[in-house]
N, C-alpha and C positions, 0 to 999 in steps of 0.2 A: 504493500499500500504506500501511498504518498502521505507523509505526515509532516506537520510543523509542530514543534514542541516549544512552547513558551517563548515565541518570537517577540522581541521587543525592538523597536527601531525609532530613533529620534532624528529629527531634522532641526538643528538648533534648539529652540525652545518648544518646538511642536513635537509631541508624543504621537507619532503616527500609528504604532502598534504597541499594545500593552499586554505582554505575556499571552499572546494568542496561540491557542491550540487548534489544530485543524487536521482532518484526515479525509482522504478519498480512496475508495476501494476499486480494485479492478472490475471492469464491467459495470461502471457506474458513471452517471452524469451528475456531478455535484455542483449545484448553483451557489454562488457566493454573492449575496446581495447586501446593500447598504447605501446610505445617502452619500453625496459627494463629500470626500474628505474622511470617509469612514475607515479607510486603510486597505481597501480591497486590492487596488493596483499595487500598493507597497508590498503586501503579502505575496501577491503574484510574482513581483520582481525578485523577492527573496527566494521563493521556490524555484524560479527559472534562472537564478544565478546572477541576475543583473544588479542586485544589491546584496551586501553583506549585512546580516542582522547584528545589532549591538549585543544582544543576548539571545540564547536559544539556538536551535538548529533545525534545518530541513532534512528529512530522511526519506529515502526511497528503498523499499524492500529491506528495511533494517540497517541500511548503510547510510551514514551521514553524507550529505552532498557537500562538495567543496564550496565554502562561502565566496560569494562575489565572483563566480566563474561561469558565465553562460556556456562556454565550451565544455566544461565538465558536466553541466546539467544536460546539454544536448547529447553528450556521449552516453550518459545514463539513460537517455530515452525521453527527455522532457523537452518539448517544443512549445513556444509561446507566440501568441499573436497579440500585439500590443494595441492599445486604443488609438495611439498616434502612430501611423505606419512608419516603420524604420527601414526606409528604402533609399537608394542613391538616386537623387533627383535627376542628375544629368545622364544617367545610364538608361538604356532601353529596359523594358520589362523582361525581355528574354535574358539580358545580362544579369539583372537582379536575381532571376530565378536560377541562373547558373551558379550563383553563390550559395544556393541551397542544395538540397538532395537531388535535384534534377541533373546535376553535372555527373557524367559517367566516370570521371576521373581518368580518362584514357589519354590525356594529353591535351591536344588542341581542342577548343570548345566547338561543339557542333550545335550552334544556336537554332538551326532548323530542327534538329532532333529534340532539343529542349522545348521549343515551341509546340511541336507535335504532341509530346507527352503532356505538356501543360493544358493544351486545348482538350485533350482526351479526358484529363481529370476534371477540367472546368465543366465539360459537357454533362458529366455525372452529377455535378453540383447545381446545374442550371445557370451557370455563370457564362457571360460572354467576355471573350478576351479582347484587348485592344488591337488595333491594326499592327501588322508586323513592323518591327523597328521603331515603334512609338516610345519616346522617352517618358519617364515617370513624371517629370515636372509638368507635363501637359495633360495628366490623367486626373480624374475626379477623386475625391476622398473614397468613395465607394469602390472604385476600380483599384485603388491602392490597397484597401482592406482585402479585396478578393485576392490580390497578388500575395499578400501576407499569408492568408489562409492557405493558398496553394503551396507556398514555400515551406510553411510548417508541416503540411501533410507530406511533402516530398521526402522528408526525413523518416517517414514511417514510424512516428513516435509512439512509445508506450503510454505517454502522458501528454495530453494536449490541453494547454491552458489558454483560454480565449477571453480577452478583455473587451466587452461590449462589441462583439462581432456583428450583431444583427442591427445596430443602430442606423446603418446606412444601406440596408438591403431593402429592396422593393418587395411588395407583397408577393409578386410572382416568384421571387428568389427565396423567400423565407421558408416556405414549406420544404423545398428541396434541401435547404441548409439544415433545418432541424432533423430531417430524415437522415442526413449525413451523420449528425451527432448520434442518433440512435443506432446507426450502422456501426459506428466506431465503438459504441458501448457493446454491441453484440459480438464484436471481435475481442472483447475482454480488455479493451483499453480504458484508461482513466481519462475522463473529460471533466475539466473544471471550467464552469461557465460563469463569468462575471457579467451581470446584467442589471439594468434598472427596469427592464420590462418584466414585471412580476407575473404577467399572464404567461409569458414564454417559459419562465422558470417553473411555474406550476405545471405547464404542459409537458415539459421534456425532462425535468430533473427527477432523480430518484431520492435525493436528500438536498436540504437547503440549509445553509449556515448564514446567519445574519450578523453583520458587523455594525457596531455603532460607536463612533468616536474612538476607534482603535481597539475595541473590545468585542468579543463574542458575546452577544446578548441572547441568542437563541439557535438551537439546532432542531430542525423539524423535517417533515416530509409533506409532499403535496396533499396527501390524504388528510393530514391533521391541520391544514392551515388554509388561508384564502389570501387574495390580494389585499383586502382590508386589513387582516391581521398582520401581514408582513409589513405593510405600510406603517402600521402603528408601532411595530417593533423597530423598524428602521429609523423612524422620525420622532416617535413619541406622541403622535397625534394623527387623527384621521384627516386625510387630504381631500378637499372638495375640488373637483375639476370643474372648470368653466364649461358651459354648454354652447352649442352653436347658436341657440335662440337669442343669446345675449348680444349678438351682433346682427344689425339689419343688413339685408342683402343689397339695398340701395340706400344711399344716405345723401349727403350734401353735394356741393358743387364739385366738379372734377378738380383734382389737385395734380395728378400725374398722368400724362398721356404719352403713349408709345405709338408711333405711326411707321408702319412698313419697315421695321428694323431688320436689317440684313447684315450678316457677318460671314465672310469667307476667310478661310485660313490661308497660309502662305502658299499652299498648293493649289488653291482655287476651290477646295472642297467647301460646300455650303454648310455652315454650322447653325446659323440662325436664318430662318427663311421667312422674311416679310411678316415679322411679329407686329400685331397691333392689339393693344388693350389699354384700358385706363383704370384709374383708382380714384375714388371720390373721398372727400373729407368724411371722416367717421366710418370708413369702410376698411375691412380686412379682406384682402384678395389672396386666395391660395393658388399656388401653381404646383400641381402634382406631376410627378414623372419619375421614371426609372433613371438613376443617375447615369450621366453620360449622354443625355439627349439635348445638351445645350444649356443646362442650368448654370454651370459655372461660368461659361462664356457670357451669358446674359447678365449675371451679377457683375462681372468685370466691366462690361460695357456700361452698365448703369453707374458703376463707381468711377468711371473715367479712366480705368486702367487699360482699356482697349478702345480703339476708334472703330466704329461700325463702318461697314462698307457703304451703307446707305441707310436712310431712315432718319427719324427725328424723335428726340426725347425732350419733353417740355414739362417744366413745373409750372402749372397754369396760374398760380396766384402771384407770380412775378417775384418770388423769393430768389435770392442769390445765394451767398455764402451760408452754409448751414441748412440748406433747403432739404438735403437728403443725407441720411446716415445709412451705411451699408455694414452688415454683419456677415463677413464671409464664412464659409463652412470650415475652412482649414485655419483654426485659430492660431496654431503654432507657427505657421509659415506666413499667412496673410494678415492675421488679426492683431497679433501681439509681437513685441520684441522681448523674447524670453529673458534676455540678459539685463534688461532694464527693470527698475523698480515699478511698483504698482502705480504710484502717483505719476511717474514719468510716462507710463503707457496711457494713462487717462488723458493727459494734456497733449498727446499726439492729435486729438481731435481739436480743430481750430476753435470752435465755440467755447470749449472748456478752457483752452489755453488763454483766450481772451479774457475769461473771467478772473484769471489770477495774474494778469499782466497789466502793467501800468506804465505808459510812456516807453514801451519797448522793453521794460525790465520785468523779468519773472519774479513774482513773490513766492518763494519756495514754501514758506510757512502756510500761506493761503492755499497752495496747491495740495500740501499734505493734509490740511484740514478738510478740503473738499473731498479728497480721496478717502479719508476716514469716515466722512458722512455717507459716502457711497458704499463703502464696505459694510456698514451697518444696514443701510437701506436695502441692499440686494443680498444680504446674508452671505457675503464672500468670506469663506473661512480662511483667514490669514492673520498672522500675528500683528500686522499693521501696514501702513502705507509704504514703509521702507523695504518690505519684502520683495525679493526678486520674483518676477512673474513666473519664471520657470520652476519655482519651488512649490507652486500651487498644483493641486490635482487638476485633472482635465476638466471636470465639471465646474470648478471654481475659476478657471481661466475663462470658461464660456460665460460665466456670470459677469466677469470683469468686462468682457466685450459688450454684453447687453447693458450693463450699467453705463458704459461710456456712450453708447448710442442714444439711450433714453435721456441721459443727462444733457446731451447736446441740444435738446429741444428742436428736433428737425421737423419739417412739415411732412416728410415721407421717410419711412424706414423700409429698407429692403433687407430681408434676413434669409439666409440660406442654411437650412438644417439647424435652426436656432436652438433646438433643445437636444442636439446630439450630445450624449454623455451626461445629461442632467438627471437627477433623481426625481422622484415624484413631487416632492415639495418644491423643489426648484423649478420644475416644469410648470407646475400650477401657478407659481409666482410670476414666471415669465409670461404665461398666457394672460394672467390678470393684468400684468403691466402693459401688454400689447392692447388688450381690450380697453384699458384706461386711456392709453394713448389715442386710440381710435375715437373713443367717447369724447375726448377733449378736442376733436377736430382734425386729428392727423389721419394720414392714409398709410396702411401697412401692406406691403407685399411679402408674403411668406412662401418661400420655395422649399419644397421638402419632398423626400421619398417616403416619408412616414404619413400614410394616408389618415390614420387615426388622429394624428395631431391636427391636420388641416380640417378634418370634419369637426373637430372639437370646437374651433373658434372662428373659422372663416365663413363669412356670409356668402361669398361667391367663389366658385372653384373653376380654375382653368386647368387644362391638361397640356403638357408639353411632350411631344414625341417627335424624334428625328428633326429637331430644330423648328417645328411648327407648333403653334398654339391653337387650341380650340376651347371654346367655352362650353361647360356642361349645362344641361338643362336646369332651370331653377328648381331647387328642392331635390335635386338628385343626390341621394345619400347612400346608395347601395355599394358597399365596399367591393363586392365581387365585380359588379358592373364597371365601376371606376377603375379597379385594378386592371381589367381587360383593356380599357382605354389607355391606361398608362403604358401597357405592354405593346400598344400600337394598333389595337383593334380599330376598324374604321367606324363601326356603328354598334 
């Protein structure tokens, strides 16, 4: 079995793990759940050799694992898929997979053979692979996660540890992926699944361990628990989710208008194909789609990071600076500078920087006070404003991005997979924040592969597929029907 004995880990003043005991058995899917900052990823990194514990040890089949050695963990049969993909950005996806178990070790790399093996495995999982020779830097977060999963499985591991693997999977991919986990369990492997999606944990896990603030607070099974009970154990309270009826489908005057927006890449391939839509004051518009259908490029165009080939983007109320805030899906590469402190990341937004600047001079104490206020308001678990952003958990980094966008007081918010990696409480808070933003006269565009999230708070739903957008019928809420449209069905 895989065991963690009294694992303790500190990061400065933060006690991430407090004498945690954990075990997972062969032929078992063991779900590890907890809110952001509970210590799930830290425990995973200790077991996978990415971190050395301050006290305690990780053990596989009665033998202690070498602390802080991913190589030793992999040699013992432990493979991990991290929440933030760990790939080489400037290398092709075939080259990245060659660094895993796809390499035959016969000398010169046969990238064509690696690609063939990868596509065969991906087909069993219901994944689509990128075009041949595509570099990782041009792929979506979902595509990167798929590559990480393939690379981990290529080692034929006895233990597979997965950190939020389903957060960016489309409905059409989720069923195949959960079936894969069941198949691995049937082969006698150990699967450790870290997830915030409690319904998935209950559906697929044999046992569930709940972490809260670095401690184990419960060990249970799906038969003895429910989503509500797990949420209460994780957070200490029952979380009330917002509902779609809280958002009108049509509201005030138009705020954002997109007209015939087209984007071609450097090869002439069409990525965005004459997109036209608008968002009104007080409205939350959802854009649903399987990742890789133009969502990332649409966000980059709206953010000004890419120039469209043609078309027009207009903020109709005449606002200029601060009119739009964009929350990208890749917080570590596009959203934050991880080596900078929290208050420094916040004032990267011009409206916030202007609040703490006088006559061209930055008032550092005011910036720190502003950051402290936002840490409290958005429940960012951090020692303080001087904390380095990279020291936060993935979910708390996401909260920092949301805090910066909302505090900038824009007229329009564009958010891509805004709740990826967030626990139930944080997700509910973000949803309420977006609802409050819309109620106050703002317009929100939420782009996500998580259909449940969009159905929860969006008054109007668009589908993006192969770079084209279509509007769904008013009141259309059937997940199966919408999932087919996301997958490219015509009607």
